[in-house]
C-alpha positions in Angstrom: -102.3 6.5 92.3 -101.2 4.3 89.4 -99.3 6.0 86.6 -99.2 4.9 83.0 -98.0 6.0 79.6 -100.8 8.7 79.4 -99.1 10.4 82.4 -95.6 10.5 81.1 -94.5 12.3 77.9 -91.3 12.4 75.9 -89.0 15.2 77.1 -90.1 15.1 80.8 -87.3 15.2 83.3 -87.0 12.3 85.8 -85.7 13.0 89.3 -85.4 10.9 92.4 -87.5 11.5 95.5 -84.5 13.1 97.2 -83.8 15.5 94.3 -81.4 13.3 92.3 -81.3 14.0 88.6 -81.9 10.7 86.7 -82.4 11.9 83.1 -84.9 12.8 80.4 -87.7 10.6 79.0 -87.1 9.6 75.3 -89.7 6.9 74.8 -93.0 5.7 76.5 -94.1 2.1 76.1 -97.1 0.2 77.6 -95.5 -0.9 80.9 -92.2 1.0 80.9 -90.6 4.2 79.8 -87.0 4.8 78.6 -84.7 7.4 80.2 -81.7 8.6 78.2 -78.2 7.9 79.5 -77.2 10.3 82.3 -75.4 10.5 85.6 -76.6 7.2 87.1 -76.1 5.0 84.1 -73.9 5.1 80.9 -76.7 4.0 78.5 -80.4 4.5 78.0 -82.4 2.6 80.7 -85.9 1.2 81.0 -88.0 2.2 84.1 -91.4 1.0 85.3 -94.5 3.1 85.8 -95.3 1.5 89.1 -92.2 3.0 90.7 -93.2 6.6 90.0 -93.9 8.6 93.1 -95.4 11.7 91.5 -95.8 13.5 88.2 -96.2 17.3 88.2 -95.0 20.3 86.3 -93.3 18.3 83.6 -91.2 16.4 86.1 -91.4 12.7 87.1 -90.5 11.8 90.7 -89.1 8.3 90.7 -88.4 6.1 93.7 -84.7 5.8 93.2 -84.2 2.9 95.7 -86.7 0.8 93.8 -84.9 1.7 90.6 -81.6 0.4 92.0 -83.2 -2.8 93.2 -84.7 -3.3 89.7 -81.6 -2.8 87.6 -81.6 -6.5 86.7 -84.0 -5.7 83.8 -81.1 -5.4 81.3 -78.0 -6.3 83.3 -78.7 -9.9 84.4 -75.4 -11.2 83.0 -73.1 -8.7 84.9 -75.1 -9.4 88.2 -74.7 -13.1 87.7 -71.0 -12.7 87.3 -70.8 -10.5 90.4 -72.8 -13.1 92.4 -70.4 -15.8 91.3 -67.5 -13.8 92.4 -69.1 -13.3 95.8 -69.7 -17.0 96.1 -66.0 -17.7 95.4 -65.0 -15.3 98.2 -67.4 -16.9 100.7 -66.2 -20.4 99.7 -62.5 -19.4 100.0 -63.1 -17.9 103.5 -65.1 -20.9 104.8 -62.4 -23.3 103.6 -59.8 -21.5 105.6 -58.3 -19.4 102.8 -56.0 -16.6 103.9 -57.8 -13.5 104.9 -55.5 -11.4 102.7 -56.8 -13.2 99.5 -60.4 -12.5 100.4 -59.6 -8.9 101.1 -57.9 -8.6 97.7 -61.0 -9.9 95.9 -63.3 -7.5 97.7 -61.0 -4.6 96.7 -61.1 -5.7 93.0 -64.9 -5.9 93.1 -65.2 -2.4 94.6 -62.9 -1.0 91.9 -65.1 -2.4 89.1 -67.5 0.5 88.9 -68.4 1.6 85.4 -66.9 4.9 84.3 -69.5 7.5 83.4 -68.7 9.7 80.4 -70.9 12.8 79.9 -70.5 14.3 76.4 -70.6 18.1 76.1 -71.5 19.3 72.7 -71.1 22.6 70.9 -72.2 23.9 67.5 -70.0 25.3 64.8 -71.0 27.3 61.7 -71.1 25.4 58.3 -71.1 27.9 55.4 -72.3 26.8 52.0 -72.5 28.9 48.9 -75.4 28.1 46.5 -75.7 29.8 43.1 -79.1 31.3 42.3 -80.5 33.3 39.4 -80.6 37.0 40.3 -82.0 38.4 37.1 -81.9 38.6 33.3 -80.1 40.7 30.7 -82.1 40.8 27.5 -80.5 41.8 24.2 -82.9 42.6 21.4 -81.8 42.7 17.7 -84.0 45.0 15.6 -84.1 45.5 11.8 -84.1 49.0 10.3 -84.9 49.9 6.7 -83.3 52.7 4.7 -83.5 53.8 1.1 -80.3 53.7 -1.1 -80.1 55.8 -4.2 -77.6 54.9 -6.9 -76.8 55.7 -10.6 -75.5 53.1 -13.0 -74.5 53.8 -16.6 -76.3 51.5 -19.1 -76.0 51.0 -22.9 -78.8 51.1 -25.4 -78.8 50.7 -29.2 -80.3 53.3 -31.6 -80.9 53.1 -35.4 -78.8 55.3 -37.7 -80.0 55.5 -41.3 -77.4 56.3 -43.9 -77.8 56.5 -47.7 -74.6 55.6 -49.7 -74.5 56.4 -53.5 -73.1 53.5 -55.5 -73.9 54.3 -59.2 -73.2 50.8 -60.8 -75.2 47.9 -62.0 -77.2 46.0 -59.4 -75.9 42.5 -58.7 -79.5 41.2 -58.4 -81.1 39.2 -61.1 -84.5 40.0 -62.6 -86.4 37.7 -60.2 -84.8 39.3 -57.1 -85.2 42.8 -58.3 -88.1 45.0 -57.4 -89.2 42.6 -54.7 -90.8 43.9 -51.6 -89.1 42.9 -48.4 -89.0 43.8 -44.7 -85.8 43.7 -42.7 -86.2 43.4 -38.9 -83.2 44.8 -37.0 -83.2 44.1 -33.2 -82.1 46.8 -30.9 -80.6 46.1 -27.5 -80.2 48.0 -24.4 -79.0 47.3 -20.8 -81.4 47.4 -17.9 -80.6 47.5 -14.1 -81.6 44.5 -11.9 -81.1 45.0 -8.2 -80.4 42.0 -5.8 -79.4 41.9 -2.2 -77.1 39.6 -0.1 -76.1 39.8 3.5 -72.7 40.8 4.8 -71.4 40.2 8.3 -70.6 43.7 9.4 -69.7 43.2 13.1 -70.4 41.0 16.1 -71.8 41.9 19.6 -70.0 39.8 22.2 -71.9 39.2 25.5 -70.0 37.7 28.5 -70.6 37.5 32.2 -67.9 38.6 34.7 -67.8 37.2 38.3 -67.3 39.8 41.0 -66.6 39.1 44.7 -68.7 40.9 47.3 -69.1 40.5 51.0 -72.4 39.1 52.5 -73.0 39.4 56.2 -74.9 36.8 58.2 -75.6 35.8 61.7 -76.2 32.5 63.4 -77.1 31.5 67.0 -74.8 28.7 68.2 -75.4 26.4 71.2 -73.0 24.7 73.5 -73.4 22.4 76.5 -72.0 22.8 80.0 -72.1 20.2 82.8 -73.3 21.5 86.2 -71.9 19.4 89.0 -74.0 19.2 92.2 -72.9 17.4 95.3 -76.0 16.2 97.2 -74.0 15.6 100.3 -73.3 19.3 100.6 -76.5 20.5 99.1 -74.8 23.0 96.9 -73.5 23.2 93.3 -69.8 22.8 92.9 -69.6 24.7 89.6 -70.0 24.4 85.9 -67.8 22.3 83.7 -66.9 24.5 80.7 -63.9 24.7 78.4 -61.0 26.1 80.4 -62.8 25.6 83.8 -61.7 23.1 86.5 -63.4 22.9 90.0 -60.8 22.2 92.7 -63.1 19.8 94.5 -64.1 17.8 91.4 -61.9 15.6 89.2 -62.8 16.1 85.5 
């Protein structure tokens, strides 16, 4: 059966036909799919659909031997360098170079394996305090009316008529005498006029006071552990967690 991008989805696990764990699918293209870095390679790697042996239950079975033969997809330069190094060894041996020199080069080549680093992550709690409005305090100012009664002394003028006996000749001439006349005498009195003006009697001061209270919260944290499995023994060697060291595995 021929597999394509419709058969493989992101998040599916990729395993070898002998049960080797290769990694998890993170992208599906037209002819290839990408597996995240894992045990077999230190970076994301591109695999071909035509090397898939089976897809079932969310797991992709991949022909691991075909995968190892096809690693020149992204690493042509390192393989060219390795081929050049092998050619140098063969040339030196054919020309009669000392066997010790050829053995030294083979030892150097065998020690040039890439170091695989598997990061283990854990989560920590980040606490952030955000101010939010919890309510309102409304202060209403109302106006009340009351009647004030008061008494104010005022002054008014009255007319007092008094007759004074003189008994002497009038100083008036004949033309001014016996002439009718009217005398208008104004009378004054005080009246009360009421006016109002505001007076600042007191102030109402409103302020907020911050108080510290305890708030309880919960969070679910995750952490990663590395499970080491030796396929030669067919059993798990243990789990790599903080403070754990398997005697048969070098961490």
